[in-house]
Legacy VTK file of the C-alpha trace (Angstrom):
# vtk DataFile Version 3.0
C-alpha trace
ASCII
DATASET POLYDATA
POINTS 267 float
18.021 5.590 -10.193
19.475 8.174 -7.768
18.763 8.244 -4.036
15.714 10.406 -3.272
16.302 13.518 -1.215
14.103 14.834 1.614
11.086 16.893 0.645
10.066 20.196 2.223
7.325 18.401 4.171
9.873 16.297 6.074
10.360 18.974 8.714
6.856 18.395 10.106
7.072 14.593 10.150
8.153 12.915 13.387
6.912 9.329 12.976
7.794 8.770 9.322
10.314 9.927 6.733
9.401 11.030 3.229
11.758 11.484 0.302
11.179 11.874 -3.431
13.223 11.764 -6.631
13.368 10.033 -10.013
9.632 9.475 -10.130
9.472 7.906 -6.669
7.938 9.056 -3.416
9.174 6.917 -0.526
7.423 6.849 2.857
9.364 5.089 5.612
7.813 4.179 8.948
10.564 5.490 11.195
10.133 4.119 14.703
12.204 0.927 14.618
12.542 0.998 18.406
8.762 0.371 18.507
8.823 -1.966 15.504
7.191 0.882 13.565
3.976 0.534 15.571
1.038 2.668 14.482
-0.500 5.409 16.603
-2.769 8.323 15.792
0.117 10.686 14.998
1.646 8.150 12.627
-1.689 7.784 10.843
-2.046 11.549 10.514
1.463 11.822 9.075
0.865 8.946 6.677
-2.288 10.616 5.373
-0.448 13.921 4.926
2.494 12.316 3.125
0.301 10.208 0.826
-1.758 13.218 -0.256
1.389 15.288 -0.773
3.031 12.646 -2.963
-0.128 12.041 -4.983
-0.280 15.779 -5.746
3.407 15.973 -6.722
3.717 16.016 -10.545
7.225 14.524 -10.419
6.088 11.409 -8.494
4.727 8.408 -10.434
4.959 5.652 -7.808
4.619 5.744 -4.007
6.519 3.289 -1.826
5.734 2.405 1.796
8.417 0.615 3.818
9.576 0.166 7.407
12.829 1.155 9.070
14.746 -1.582 10.882
13.938 -5.279 11.049
10.137 -5.068 10.768
7.680 -3.431 8.412
5.110 -2.737 11.133
4.124 -4.838 14.151
0.657 -3.280 14.474
-0.864 -0.751 16.843
1.204 1.041 19.452
-0.442 -0.604 22.450
1.049 1.869 24.938
-0.485 4.763 22.992
-3.757 2.857 22.682
-3.836 2.160 26.417
-3.384 5.875 27.124
-6.606 6.680 25.267
-8.874 4.102 26.904
-10.365 6.550 29.409
-10.769 9.419 26.913
-14.402 8.785 26.027
-16.153 7.367 22.983
-15.631 10.402 20.739
-11.870 10.253 21.256
-11.880 6.509 20.570
-13.795 7.029 17.329
-11.415 9.712 16.108
-8.392 7.604 17.012
-9.742 4.680 14.966
-10.804 6.914 12.089
-7.269 8.296 11.743
-5.993 4.920 10.533
-9.178 4.238 8.575
-8.535 7.436 6.597
-5.108 6.145 5.584
-6.648 3.002 4.075
-9.288 5.037 2.237
-6.737 7.526 0.925
-4.523 4.732 -0.429
-7.440 3.319 -2.391
-8.403 6.762 -3.753
-4.925 7.923 -4.825
-4.297 8.137 -8.558
-0.792 6.692 -8.226
0.169 3.091 -7.451
1.277 2.462 -3.874
3.788 -0.346 -3.324
4.535 -1.916 0.067
8.047 -3.285 0.508
7.845 -5.718 3.411
10.680 -7.173 5.437
10.245 -8.783 8.840
6.860 -8.688 10.517
3.690 -7.083 9.202
1.126 -7.784 11.902
-2.363 -6.555 12.792
-2.665 -2.963 11.571
0.740 -3.384 9.947
-0.573 -6.255 7.835
-3.573 -4.087 7.006
-1.308 -1.194 6.012
0.645 -3.463 3.673
-2.436 -4.993 2.050
-4.055 -1.566 1.668
-1.261 -0.853 -0.817
-1.897 -1.752 -4.443
1.134 -4.046 -4.707
2.909 -5.888 -1.876
6.483 -7.097 -2.469
7.629 -9.219 0.466
10.934 -10.845 1.325
10.530 -14.607 1.747
11.352 -14.331 5.468
8.537 -11.832 6.118
5.603 -12.737 8.372
1.973 -11.651 8.260
-0.891 -12.052 10.690
-3.858 -10.620 12.563
-3.298 -11.671 16.195
-5.661 -9.104 17.749
-8.059 -11.703 19.174
-5.251 -12.987 21.396
-5.383 -9.751 23.413
-9.159 -9.318 23.271
-9.088 -6.880 20.351
-10.657 -7.006 16.871
-8.849 -6.588 13.515
-11.654 -4.259 12.543
-10.722 -1.855 9.722
-8.117 -4.188 8.240
-10.747 -6.861 7.544
-12.024 -4.734 4.652
-8.763 -5.266 2.742
-8.215 -8.812 4.014
-11.604 -10.180 2.964
-11.250 -8.683 -0.512
-7.737 -10.085 -0.898
-8.168 -13.673 0.297
-11.900 -14.403 0.483
-14.219 -15.162 3.376
-12.943 -18.540 4.604
-9.254 -17.686 4.537
-9.962 -14.326 6.176
-11.930 -16.093 8.916
-9.056 -18.497 9.514
-6.579 -15.651 9.935
-8.644 -13.296 12.091
-10.293 -15.909 14.338
-7.159 -17.932 15.051
-4.697 -15.048 15.010
-2.089 -17.339 13.486
1.021 -15.915 11.842
1.886 -17.006 8.321
5.016 -16.764 6.202
5.375 -14.832 2.977
5.092 -17.957 0.808
1.655 -18.788 2.234
0.654 -15.125 2.088
1.418 -15.148 -1.630
-0.391 -18.470 -2.170
-3.642 -17.207 -0.625
-3.493 -13.799 -2.325
-2.629 -11.657 0.686
0.493 -10.289 -1.008
1.554 -9.809 -4.608
4.943 -11.518 -4.582
7.196 -13.479 -2.232
10.800 -12.796 -3.262
13.882 -14.751 -2.099
16.132 -12.784 0.238
19.177 -13.219 -2.001
17.577 -11.287 -4.849
15.109 -9.146 -2.898
16.773 -5.719 -3.324
17.487 -6.255 -7.020
14.015 -7.627 -7.786
12.302 -4.803 -5.892
14.393 -2.230 -7.767
13.559 -3.881 -11.103
9.839 -3.968 -10.336
9.727 -0.355 -9.181
11.698 0.836 -12.184
9.238 -0.900 -14.516
6.358 0.949 -12.848
8.140 4.298 -13.071
8.724 3.755 -16.803
5.021 3.104 -17.407
2.583 5.777 -18.511
1.321 7.834 -15.565
-2.045 8.266 -17.270
-2.386 4.537 -17.884
-1.427 3.709 -14.301
-4.022 6.139 -12.932
-6.824 4.911 -15.194
-5.989 1.258 -14.525
-5.980 1.727 -10.743
-9.236 3.678 -10.830
-11.016 0.987 -12.854
-9.616 -1.854 -10.725
-11.299 -0.534 -7.585
-14.458 0.746 -9.257
-15.181 -2.884 -10.120
-15.617 -3.685 -6.406
-19.302 -2.781 -6.434
-20.086 -3.529 -10.084
-21.909 -6.537 -11.478
-20.666 -8.134 -14.727
-22.562 -5.830 -17.081
-21.624 -2.729 -15.108
-17.995 -3.850 -15.101
-17.924 -4.171 -18.879
-19.544 -0.740 -19.184
-16.934 0.813 -16.874
-14.283 -0.906 -18.970
-15.668 0.632 -22.157
-15.580 4.102 -20.598
-12.013 3.672 -19.369
-10.900 2.197 -22.701
-12.157 5.290 -24.523
-10.608 7.623 -21.945
-7.234 5.947 -22.373
-7.398 6.356 -26.161
-7.586 10.128 -25.672
-4.361 10.375 -23.653
-1.141 11.669 -25.174
0.713 8.720 -23.617
-1.384 6.170 -25.507
-1.189 7.971 -28.834
2.585 8.320 -28.533
2.893 4.691 -27.440
0.908 3.410 -30.426
2.969 5.442 -32.897
6.218 4.266 -31.296
5.096 0.630 -31.483
4.025 0.949 -35.112
7.275 2.666 -36.076
9.259 -0.223 -34.565
7.074 -2.770 -36.345
7.526 -1.330 -39.834
10.084 -3.059 -42.060
13.375 -1.179 -42.377
LINES 1 268
267 0 1 2 3 4 5 6 7 8 9 10 11 12 13 14 15 16 17 18 19 20 21 22 23 24 25 26 27 28 29 30 31 32 33 34 35 36 37 38 39 40 41 42 43 44 45 46 47 48 49 50 51 52 53 54 55 56 57 58 59 60 61 62 63 64 65 66 67 68 69 70 71 72 73 74 75 76 77 78 79 80 81 82 83 84 85 86 87 88 89 90 91 92 93 94 95 96 97 98 99 100 101 102 103 104 105 106 107 108 109 110 111 112 113 114 115 116 117 118 119 120 121 122 123 124 125 126 127 128 129 130 131 132 133 134 135 136 137 138 139 140 141 142 143 144 145 146 147 148 149 150 151 152 153 154 155 156 157 158 159 160 161 162 163 164 165 166 167 168 169 170 171 172 173 174 175 176 177 178 179 180 181 182 183 184 185 186 187 188 189 190 191 192 193 194 195 196 197 198 199 200 201 202 203 204 205 206 207 208 209 210 211 212 213 214 215 216 217 218 219 220 221 222 223 224 225 226 227 228 229 230 231 232 233 234 235 236 237 238 239 240 241 242 243 244 245 246 247 248 249 250 251 252 253 254 255 256 257 258 259 260 261 262 263 264 265 266
């Protein structure tokens, strides 16, 4: 897989980098001097990049990663402090900017994969878990320490509670404790904890497998996965029936079935 090259949108991005090639769209949080902290401008750029990559026909998988030692250490507190006297409307819009990113990730048709090294804290942990798949190095750390500075892990609790359940979410957000990648995997906060020695190779293998999958199947699978959030058992089965039939009509499925049957026939 060749190294992605910068896209035309890159010229307007100051907080992140975006490159695309070989079926991948890679978004890199690019403020390592601030541990890739999130501010309103970063959120706006993330939303723009995510929408751009989802609309790109040559992109099948979107990756979110951090530059430097950390994935993202949370909100840019200096930027947040500068807004505290701006009035309620400004506060609402500042919060909504990051909330939009989480909503967009859920609504995209393409899978979004977080590649986490170092710390993913507060909003950074929320950004990672808002992705569909989270691949973390075994030395990575996750946590929601907002209560320790009198803040609330507000929007991120939507992803956290769904991922780990009520009691584990309460433990994390009320104590603010930091956990390692192994525990994060055990409680369902992340998809996989990968040993450092094989992390690059295993990430590359996992991403390549996604890129080789059917784009139509990936989109339909992701859509159904999140539609089940508000469905009861009977509704879930009904949604499954609809998606099953939709997938049968795709060119990818028909070609895949014929290829499988051709391989299965005796020589």
